[in-house]
C-alpha positions in Angstrom: -29.2 -70.7 24.9 -26.9 -73.7 25.2 -29.6 -75.9 23.9 -29.2 -74.1 20.5 -25.5 -75.1 20.4 -26.5 -78.6 21.3 -28.9 -78.8 18.3 -26.1 -77.5 16.0 -23.8 -80.1 17.6 -26.3 -82.8 16.9 -26.3 -81.9 13.2 -22.5 -81.9 13.0 -22.4 -85.1 15.0 -23.7 -87.1 11.9 -20.5 -86.0 10.1 -18.3 -87.0 13.0 -20.0 -90.4 13.2 -19.5 -90.9 9.5 -15.8 -90.1 9.8 -15.5 -92.5 12.8 -17.2 -95.2 10.7 -14.4 -94.7 8.1 -11.3 -94.3 10.3 -12.5 -96.3 13.5 -10.5 -93.8 15.6 -12.1 -90.8 17.3 -8.9 -88.8 17.4 -8.3 -89.2 13.6 -12.0 -88.4 13.1 -11.6 -85.2 15.1 -8.7 -84.1 12.8 -10.7 -84.5 9.6 -13.9 -83.2 11.2 -12.1 -80.0 12.2 -10.6 -79.6 8.8 -14.0 -80.0 7.1 -15.7 -77.5 9.4 -12.9 -75.0 9.0 -13.4 -75.2 5.2 -17.1 -74.7 5.7 -16.4 -71.5 7.6 -13.7 -70.2 5.2 -15.9 -67.8 3.4 -17.0 -66.2 6.7 -13.4 -65.9 7.8 -12.5 -64.1 4.6 -15.4 -61.7 5.1 -14.2 -61.1 8.7 -10.7 -60.4 7.4 -12.0 -57.9 4.8 -14.1 -56.1 7.4 -11.2 -55.8 9.9 -8.9 -54.5 7.1 -11.5 -52.0 6.0 -11.9 -50.7 9.6 -8.1 -50.5 10.0 -7.8 -48.5 6.7 -10.4 -46.0 7.9 -8.8 -45.3 11.3 -6.7 -42.4 10.0 -9.7 -40.7 8.4 -11.7 -41.3 11.6 -9.0 -39.6 13.7 -9.2 -36.5 11.4 -12.9 -36.3 11.9 -12.3 -36.5 15.7 -9.9 -33.6 15.5 -12.3 -31.6 13.4 -15.6 -32.3 15.3 -14.1 -33.4 18.7 -16.3 -30.9 20.6 -19.4 -31.9 18.8 -20.1 -35.5 19.4 -23.3 -35.7 17.5 -21.7 -34.2 14.4 -18.7 -36.4 14.8 -20.9 -39.6 15.0 -22.9 -38.5 11.9 -19.7 -37.9 9.9 -18.3 -41.3 11.1 -21.4 -43.0 9.9 -21.2 -41.3 6.6 -17.6 -42.3 6.2 -18.3 -46.0 6.9 -21.4 -46.0 4.7 -19.3 -44.4 1.9 -16.6 -47.0 2.2 -19.0 -49.9 2.7 -17.6 -50.9 6.1 -18.9 -51.2 9.6 -17.2 -49.9 12.8 -18.3 -53.1 14.6 -17.5 -55.4 11.7 -14.6 -57.1 13.6 -16.9 -58.2 16.4 -20.1 -58.8 14.5 -18.5 -60.9 11.8 -17.0 -63.1 14.4 -20.4 -64.1 15.9 -21.3 -66.7 13.2 -18.0 -68.6 13.3 -18.2 -68.6 17.2 -21.7 -69.9 17.0 -20.7 -72.7 14.6 -17.6 -73.5 16.7 -19.6 -73.9 19.8 -21.9 -76.3 18.0 -18.9 -78.3 16.8 -17.6 -78.3 20.4 -20.9 -79.8 21.6 -20.8 -82.5 19.0 -17.3 -83.6 20.3 -18.0 -83.4 24.0 -21.4 -85.1 23.8 -20.6 -88.1 21.7 -23.5 -90.3 23.0 -26.2 -87.7 22.3 -24.8 -86.0 19.3 -22.6 -88.6 17.5 -24.4 -91.9 18.2 -27.6 -89.9 18.7 -29.0 -91.9 21.7 -32.4 -90.6 22.6 -32.5 -88.0 25.4 -34.8 -90.2 27.6 -32.4 -93.1 27.3 -29.5 -90.8 28.2 -31.3 -89.7 31.3 -32.0 -93.2 32.4 -28.5 -94.3 31.6 -27.0 -91.5 33.7 -29.3 -92.2 36.6 -28.4 -95.9 36.3 -24.6 -95.3 36.3 -24.8 -92.8 39.2 -26.7 -95.4 41.2 -23.8 -97.9 41.1 -21.3 -97.5 44.0 -17.7 -97.1 42.9 -18.5 -95.8 39.4 -17.6 -92.1 39.0 -19.3 -89.8 36.6 -18.5 -86.1 36.2 -21.0 -83.7 38.0 -20.7 -81.5 34.9 -23.8 -81.8 32.6 -21.6 -81.4 29.6 -18.7 -83.9 30.2 -20.5 -86.9 31.8 -20.9 -88.6 28.4 -17.1 -88.8 28.1 -17.0 -90.4 31.6 -19.6 -93.0 30.5 -17.5 -93.8 27.5 -14.5 -94.3 29.8 -16.5 -96.6 32.0 -17.6 -98.7 28.9 -14.0 -98.9 27.9 -12.9 -100.4 31.2 -13.6 -104.2 31.2 -14.3 -104.4 34.9 -16.5 -101.3 35.1 -18.4 -102.4 32.0 -19.0 -105.9 33.5 -20.3 -104.2 36.6 -22.9 -102.3 34.5 -23.8 -105.6 32.7 -24.3 -107.3 36.0 -26.6 -104.5 37.3 -28.9 -104.7 34.3 -27.5 -102.4 31.6 -29.6 -104.2 29.0 -32.7 -103.0 30.6 -31.7 -99.4 29.9 -30.1 -99.7 26.4 -30.7 -102.0 23.4 -28.0 -104.3 22.3 -27.4 -102.1 19.3 -26.9 -99.0 21.5 -24.5 -100.9 23.8 -22.5 -102.2 20.8 -22.2 -98.7 19.3 -21.1 -97.2 22.6 -18.5 -100.0 23.0 -17.2 -99.4 19.5 -16.9 -95.7 20.0 -15.3 -96.1 23.5 -12.6 -98.4 22.0 -11.6 -95.8 19.4 -10.0 -93.2 21.6 -6.5 -94.4 21.6 -4.2 -92.2 19.5 -0.4 -92.5 19.4 -0.3 -94.1 22.8 -2.7 -91.6 24.4 -6.0 -92.6 25.8 -8.1 -89.5 24.9 -10.7 -90.6 27.5 -8.2 -90.0 30.4 -8.4 -86.8 32.4 -5.0 -85.1 32.9 -5.8 -83.8 36.4 -6.7 -87.3 37.6 -3.5 -88.8 36.3 -0.9 -86.3 37.6 1.8 -84.2 36.0 4.0 -87.2 35.1 1.4 -89.0 33.0 1.6 -89.1 29.3 -1.9 -87.4 28.9 -0.5 -84.2 30.4 0.9 -83.5 27.0 -2.7 -82.5 25.9 -3.1 -79.4 28.1 0.6 -78.6 27.4 0.0 -78.6 23.7 -3.2 -76.6 24.2 -1.1 -73.9 25.9 1.7 -73.9 23.3 -0.6 -73.9 20.2 -3.0 -71.3 21.7 -0.4 -68.7 22.7 1.9 -69.5 19.8 -0.9 -69.1 17.2 -2.0 -65.8 18.8 1.5 -64.4 18.8 2.2 -65.4 15.2 -1.2 -64.1 14.1 -0.6 -60.7 15.7 2.7 -60.5 13.9 1.2 -61.4 10.5 -1.8 -59.0 10.9 0.0 -56.3 12.9 -1.9 -53.5 11.1 -5.3 -55.0 11.9 -4.5 -56.2 15.4 -3.4 -52.7 16.4 -6.8 -51.4 15.5 -8.8 -54.4 16.7 -12.0 -53.9 18.6 -11.7 -54.3 22.4 -14.1 -57.3 22.5 -11.9 -59.2 20.1 -8.7 -58.4 22.0 -10.0 -59.7 25.3 -11.3 -62.8 23.6 -8.0 -63.6 22.0 -6.0 -63.1 25.2 -8.5 -64.7 27.6 -9.6 -67.8 25.7 -6.3 -69.6 25.7 -6.0 -69.5 29.5 -9.5 -70.7 29.9 -9.1 -73.6 27.4 -5.8 -74.7 29.0 -7.5 -75.0 32.4 -10.5 -76.8 31.1 -8.4 -79.2 29.1 -6.6 -80.1 32.3 -9.8 -81.1 34.1 -11.7 -82.8 31.4 -11.1 -85.9 29.1 -8.2 -85.5 26.7 -10.5 -85.7 23.7 -11.7 -82.2 24.4 -8.2 -80.8 24.6 -7.2 -82.7 21.5 -10.1 -81.1 19.6 -8.9 -77.6 20.7 -5.4 -78.4 19.5 -6.7 -79.5 16.1 -8.9 -76.5 15.9 -6.2 -74.1 16.8 -3.6 -75.5 14.4 -6.0 -75.8 11.5 -7.4 -72.4 12.3 -3.9 -70.9 12.2 -3.1 -72.5 8.9 -6.4 -71.0 7.6 -5.2 -67.6 8.9 -1.9 -68.0 7.0 -3.8 -68.7 3.8 -6.2 -65.8 4.3 -3.4 -63.4 5.2 -1.4 -64.3 2.1 -4.3 -63.7 -0.3 -6.3 -61.2 1.6 -3.6 -59.2 3.5 -4.4 -55.7 4.7 -2.0 -54.3 2.1 -3.6 -56.2 -0.8 -7.1 -55.3 0.3 -6.1 -51.6 0.8 -4.5 -51.5 -2.7 -7.6 -53.1 -4.2 -9.9 -50.7 -2.5 -7.9 -47.7 -3.6 -7.8 -49.0 -7.2 -11.6 -49.5 -7.1 -12.1 -46.0 -5.7 -9.9 -44.5 -8.5 -11.8 -46.5 -11.1 -15.1 -45.4 -9.7 -14.1 -41.7 -9.8 -12.9 -42.1 -13.4 -16.2 -43.7 -14.3 -18.1 -40.8 -12.7 -16.1 -38.2 -14.6 -16.6 -40.0 -17.8 -20.4 -39.8 -17.4 -20.3 -36.0 -16.8 -21.5 -34.4 -20.1 -19.1 -32.0 -21.8 -20.1 -28.4 -21.3 -19.2 -26.0 -24.2 -17.6 -22.7 -23.1 -17.5 -20.1 -25.9 -14.4 -18.0 -26.5 -14.5 -14.2 -25.7 -15.0 -13.0 -29.3 -17.7 -15.7 -29.9 -19.4 -14.7 -26.6 -19.6 -11.0 -27.8 -21.0 -12.1 -31.1 -23.7 -14.2 -29.4 -24.6 -11.1 -27.2 -25.0 -8.9 -30.3 -27.2 -11.5 -32.0 -29.3 -11.7 -28.8 -29.9 -7.9 -28.8 -30.8 -7.8 -32.5 -33.4 -10.6 -31.9 -34.9 -8.6 -29.1 -35.3 -5.4 -31.2 -37.0 -7.4 -33.9 
């Protein structure tokens, strides 16, 4: 399953590498990379907003059906299906429409946390040999996590003493000079505003400057969730359970992870959260539940008027004319 995300991350990695080639800074590249990927997912986000607004609009009608058919679950389910089919909505639209953005975001995440495999695109067999080589050198520490050890290797390359140790132990027998040069260039581009994004907050203590990364992850995650709930109060009150748990649980998980992994991972989450919130502001402004509801009602009225206009006019005779018609009918029968 995770291999699929890694493949997607490898594709997005070409974009991230191109941005690094332009800006020569991984932090700046992450900002523009996140912006581009959010723009790519904008149509899907709009569709998700429309789906959630439609579900919220139908909650009142669904409650009426529950009161009417509460004792007959089969009939109730049938009527609910008819209701959603008539309105062109899905009762699970809020969850289902979120799967594609989540799939893409996980792919983007893999492109950021695996820069050697997915950004520089070093072959997998070389990566295995490199990892085994580094782990075999005493005093050189690499994360036991299969997903974050590439960040650790970059940190080793960025340390002159550690890199010289690798050179002395025969690094050139594992990687080509071009690979070594590319890794060195990438490792040197993680300094942003005085922060070394290769540092791990948990390894540097609470008084280190890098601790600002998990702190900002916490502030941006919770702050964006609160503001989003206020902006989309009508939708959030009717949100499906799976989405509620995700929105409340993910910030806590990301804060903890950003504390124990290199700062570049947390910085990516900060960028993603802030840019994602700005996207939500734009979507809410132009696709608010009120606007979508008004538009849906206007379309419903227009559709009803169109149907009425297509009904042929039926002539209803007056009472005297009706009597005359009956007399003529009798005369015709006698003849």
